[in-house]
Short mmCIF file of the C-alpha atoms (twelve columns), coordinates in Angstrom:
data_MODEL
# 
_entry.id   MODEL 
# 
loop_
_atom_site.group_PDB 
_atom_site.id 
_atom_site.type_symbol 
_atom_site.label_atom_id 
_atom_site.label_alt_id 
_atom_site.label_comp_id 
_atom_site.label_asym_id 
_atom_site.label_seq_id 
_atom_site.Cartn_x 
_atom_site.Cartn_y 
_atom_site.Cartn_z 
_atom_site.pdbx_PDB_model_num 
ATOM 1  C CA . MET A 1  103.001 92.943  94.056  1 
ATOM 2  C CA . ILE A 2  105.226 95.031  96.287  1 
ATOM 3  C CA . GLU A 3  108.960 94.509  97.240  1 
ATOM 4  C CA . VAL A 4  109.760 93.965  100.910 1 
ATOM 5  C CA . THR A 5  112.845 92.851  102.839 1 
ATOM 6  C CA . ARG A 6  113.184 89.943  105.489 1 
ATOM 7  C CA . LEU A 7  115.017 90.655  108.486 1 
ATOM 8  C CA . ASN A 8  117.912 88.647  107.022 1 
ATOM 9  C CA . GLY A 9  118.241 91.010  104.015 1 
ATOM 10 C CA . GLU A 10 116.516 88.840  101.562 1 
ATOM 11 C CA . VAL A 11 114.403 90.871  99.235  1 
ATOM 12 C CA . PHE A 12 111.092 89.273  97.995  1 
ATOM 13 C CA . VAL A 13 107.761 90.322  96.358  1 
ATOM 14 C CA . ILE A 14 104.427 89.768  97.855  1 
ATOM 15 C CA . ASN A 15 100.956 90.046  96.539  1 
ATOM 16 C CA . ALA A 16 99.599  93.189  98.041  1 
ATOM 17 C CA . ASP A 17 95.959  92.107  97.539  1 
ATOM 18 C CA . LEU A 18 96.498  89.200  100.022 1 
ATOM 19 C CA . ILE A 19 97.745  91.638  102.891 1 
ATOM 20 C CA . GLU A 20 94.752  91.769  105.507 1 
ATOM 21 C CA . THR A 21 96.687  93.743  108.270 1 
ATOM 22 C CA . VAL A 22 100.114 95.334  108.651 1 
ATOM 23 C CA . GLU A 23 101.305 95.678  112.603 1 
ATOM 24 C CA . ALA A 24 104.260 96.888  114.315 1 
ATOM 25 C CA . ARG A 25 105.243 94.527  117.059 1 
ATOM 26 C CA . PRO A 26 107.901 96.172  117.112 1 
ATOM 27 C CA . ASP A 27 109.136 94.457  113.842 1 
ATOM 28 C CA . THR A 28 106.712 94.928  110.822 1 
ATOM 29 C CA . VAL A 29 104.599 92.050  110.418 1 
ATOM 30 C CA . LEU A 30 102.266 91.269  107.467 1 
ATOM 31 C CA . PHE A 31 99.337  89.121  107.982 1 
ATOM 32 C CA . LEU A 32 97.772  87.680  104.856 1 
ATOM 33 C CA . VAL A 33 94.229  86.454  104.292 1 
ATOM 34 C CA . ASN A 34 95.451  82.887  104.014 1 
ATOM 35 C CA . GLY A 35 96.962  82.951  107.544 1 
ATOM 36 C CA . ARG A 36 100.430 83.206  106.623 1 
ATOM 37 C CA . ARG A 37 102.621 86.093  108.171 1 
ATOM 38 C CA . TYR A 38 105.874 87.565  107.179 1 
ATOM 39 C CA . VAL A 39 108.102 89.789  109.301 1 
ATOM 40 C CA . VAL A 40 109.878 92.460  107.371 1 
ATOM 41 C CA . ARG A 41 112.463 95.394  107.744 1 
ATOM 42 C CA . GLU A 42 110.105 98.103  106.181 1 
ATOM 43 C CA . SER A 43 107.897 100.197 108.545 1 
ATOM 44 C CA . VAL A 44 104.262 99.955  108.452 1 
ATOM 45 C CA . SER A 45 103.998 103.404 106.875 1 
ATOM 46 C CA . ASP A 46 106.543 102.107 104.217 1 
ATOM 47 C CA . VAL A 47 104.382 99.149  103.411 1 
ATOM 48 C CA . VAL A 48 101.145 101.028 103.293 1 
ATOM 49 C CA . GLY A 49 102.952 103.433 100.755 1 
ATOM 50 C CA . ARG A 50 104.166 100.612 98.504  1 
ATOM 51 C CA . VAL A 51 100.651 99.103  98.539  1 
ATOM 52 C CA . VAL A 52 99.018  102.489 97.718  1 
ATOM 53 C CA . ALA A 53 101.563 103.082 94.887  1 
ATOM 54 C CA . PHE A 54 100.955 99.629  93.545  1 
ATOM 55 C CA . ARG A 55 97.126  100.219 93.511  1 
ATOM 56 C CA . ARG A 56 97.512  103.602 91.855  1 
ATOM 57 C CA . SER A 57 99.799  102.047 89.176  1 
ATOM 58 C CA . LEU A 58 96.911  99.836  88.256  1 
ATOM 59 C CA . ASN A 59 94.616  102.612 87.494  1 
ATOM 60 C CA . VAL A 60 96.994  104.404 85.075  1 
ATOM 61 C CA . PRO A 61 96.073  104.137 81.130  1 
ATOM 62 C CA . PRO A 62 98.595  101.664 79.485  1 
ATOM 63 C CA . GLY A 63 100.039 104.493 77.313  1 
ATOM 64 C CA . GLU A 64 100.945 106.553 80.368  1 
ATOM 65 C CA . ARG A 65 102.881 103.801 82.348  1 
ATOM 66 C CA . ASP A 66 106.605 104.278 82.872  1 
# 
């Protein structure tokens, strides 16, 4: 799960595994595999960075997690 912000400032978490594409139109839009889409404040590169960090955290042995 990653944390993102709606345009109105509401913070929510989204399942990173459901994100199919992320586009800048000019706002950042997350398109999910189930057809839903979300417009968020974060940039495309920020969303990608959060997804990468989330996936890396899954590969850390349990004793080494923060």
